[in-house]
C-alpha positions as CSV (number, residue, x, y, z in Angstrom):
1,M,108.6,76.5,121.3
2,L,108.5,79.0,118.4
3,H,104.7,78.3,118.3
4,R,104.5,79.4,122.0
5,F,106.5,82.5,121.3
6,K,104.2,83.4,118.3
7,Q,101.1,82.8,120.6
8,G,102.6,85.1,123.2
9,L,103.5,87.7,120.6
10,A,100.0,87.5,119.1
11,V,98.5,88.1,122.6
12,S,100.9,91.0,123.2
13,I,99.9,92.6,119.9
14,L,96.2,92.0,120.6
15,L,96.5,93.6,124.0
16,A,98.3,96.6,122.6
17,V,95.8,97.1,119.8
18,S,92.7,96.5,121.8
19,G,94.0,98.3,124.9
20,S,92.3,101.6,124.1
21,V,89.0,99.9,123.2
22,L,89.1,97.9,126.4
23,A,89.9,101.0,128.4
24,Q,86.8,102.7,127.1
25,Q,84.7,99.7,128.1
26,L,86.1,99.3,131.6
27,P,84.7,101.3,134.5
28,Q,87.0,104.1,135.6
29,L,89.5,103.0,138.2
30,K,90.0,104.8,141.4
31,P,93.6,106.0,141.8
32,E,94.3,103.5,144.6
33,E,93.1,100.6,142.4
34,A,95.3,101.9,139.5
35,T,98.3,102.0,141.8
36,R,97.6,98.5,143.2
37,Y,97.3,97.0,139.7
38,R,100.3,98.9,138.4
39,K,102.4,97.7,141.3
40,A,101.2,94.1,140.8
41,G,102.1,94.1,137.1
42,Y,105.5,95.4,137.6
43,A,106.2,93.1,140.6
44,F,105.3,90.1,138.4
45,A,107.5,91.4,135.6
46,N,110.3,91.9,138.1
47,R,110.0,88.4,139.5
48,N,110.4,87.1,135.9
49,M,113.5,89.4,135.4
50,L,115.0,87.9,138.5
51,K,114.3,84.4,137.1
52,I,116.1,85.1,133.9
53,K,119.0,86.8,135.8
54,A,119.4,83.7,138.0
55,M,119.6,81.5,134.9
56,L,122.1,83.9,133.2
57,D,124.4,84.1,136.2
58,G,124.3,80.4,136.9
59,S,122.3,80.6,140.2
60,L,119.7,78.4,138.5
61,P,120.3,76.0,135.6
62,Y,119.6,77.6,132.3
63,N,116.2,76.5,130.9
64,K,115.3,77.9,127.5
65,D,111.6,77.2,128.0
66,Q,111.5,79.0,131.4
67,V,113.5,81.9,129.9
68,L,111.0,82.1,127.1
69,A,108.1,82.0,129.5
70,A,109.6,84.8,131.7
71,A,110.5,86.9,128.7
72,T,107.0,86.6,127.4
73,V,105.6,87.8,130.7
74,I,107.9,90.8,130.7
75,N,107.2,91.7,127.1
76,S,103.4,91.3,127.6
77,T,103.6,93.5,130.7
78,V,105.5,96.4,129.2
79,N,103.4,96.2,126.1
80,S,100.0,95.8,127.8
81,G,99.0,99.4,128.1
82,M,100.3,99.9,131.7
83,G,100.2,103.7,130.9
84,A,96.4,103.6,131.6
85,L,97.3,102.9,135.2
86,Y,99.1,106.2,135.7
87,L,96.1,108.3,136.7
88,P,96.3,111.7,138.2
89,G,96.6,111.3,141.9
90,T,98.7,108.1,141.7
91,E,101.8,110.0,142.4
92,K,100.9,110.1,146.1
93,D,100.1,107.5,148.7
94,I,96.4,106.8,148.9
95,G,95.1,104.9,151.9
96,S,97.1,101.7,152.2
97,E,98.5,102.0,148.7
98,K,102.0,103.4,148.7
99,T,103.6,104.7,145.5
100,R,107.1,105.7,144.5
101,L,106.0,107.6,141.4
102,K,107.4,111.1,141.2
103,P,105.0,113.9,140.4
104,E,107.3,114.8,137.5
105,F,105.7,111.9,135.6
106,F,102.7,114.1,134.9
107,T,104.7,117.2,133.8
108,Q,107.2,115.6,131.4
109,P,105.1,113.8,128.8
110,D,107.9,113.7,126.2
111,K,110.2,112.0,128.7
112,V,107.4,109.5,129.7
113,K,106.9,108.7,126.0
114,E,110.7,108.2,125.6
115,V,111.2,105.8,128.5
116,A,108.0,103.9,127.9
117,G,109.0,103.4,124.3
118,A,112.4,102.2,125.3
119,C,110.8,99.6,127.7
120,R,108.4,98.4,125.1
121,T,111.1,98.0,122.5
122,A,113.4,96.2,125.0
123,G,110.6,93.9,126.0
124,S,110.0,92.9,122.4
125,K,113.7,92.3,121.8
126,L,113.9,90.2,125.0
127,A,111.0,88.0,123.9
128,T,112.6,87.6,120.4
129,A,116.0,86.7,121.9
130,A,114.4,84.2,124.2
131,A,112.6,82.6,121.3
132,S,115.9,82.2,119.5
133,S,117.3,80.0,122.4
134,N,120.6,81.8,121.9
135,Q,121.8,82.5,125.4
136,A,124.3,85.2,124.3
137,Q,121.4,87.1,122.6
138,V,119.2,86.7,125.7
139,R,122.0,88.2,127.8
140,V,122.3,91.2,125.6
141,A,118.5,91.7,125.4
142,F,118.2,91.2,129.2
143,D,120.8,93.8,129.8
144,D,119.0,96.2,127.5
145,M,115.7,95.5,129.3
146,G,117.4,96.3,132.6
147,K,118.8,99.6,131.2
148,A,115.4,100.5,129.9
149,G,113.7,99.9,133.2
150,K,116.5,101.8,135.0
151,G,115.9,104.7,132.7
152,C,112.3,104.9,133.8
153,H,113.2,104.4,137.5
154,D,115.9,107.1,137.3
155,A,113.4,109.6,135.8
156,F,110.2,108.8,137.6
157,R,110.7,106.6,140.7
158,K,111.2,107.9,144.2
159,D,113.5,105.9,146.4
């Protein structure tokens, strides 16, 4: 199990380090594509947050391997360079792609850096806690991840 965590961590680090190189090699996304990809990434991370929540609150039996897998997805998502999907124009609906991104996202770079850093840190801590198989540590790290996500939503998400 620790081996799988190390593999996931290695992939996360590789993605973070190579993100800028890959971004330079990829064709420029259209704003609607960036919005669609961004929403898909966060939806998958959210699905995995819900899985961990259900195991922590007893709705599902606690399965340390599934918690580790879900935490690895969350960590990989928040540390994957999602910021590259926040293109100018993605703060408004484009065609069939709807967004809840506030325009303030583009005028408050220090706040963006703060909330993004909190999410990346919380994701890493969640993955580390899940690898420990200590349910109490997972609960604390899960709550911290939730707070970090809420901080971003409160600042930059329209409801």
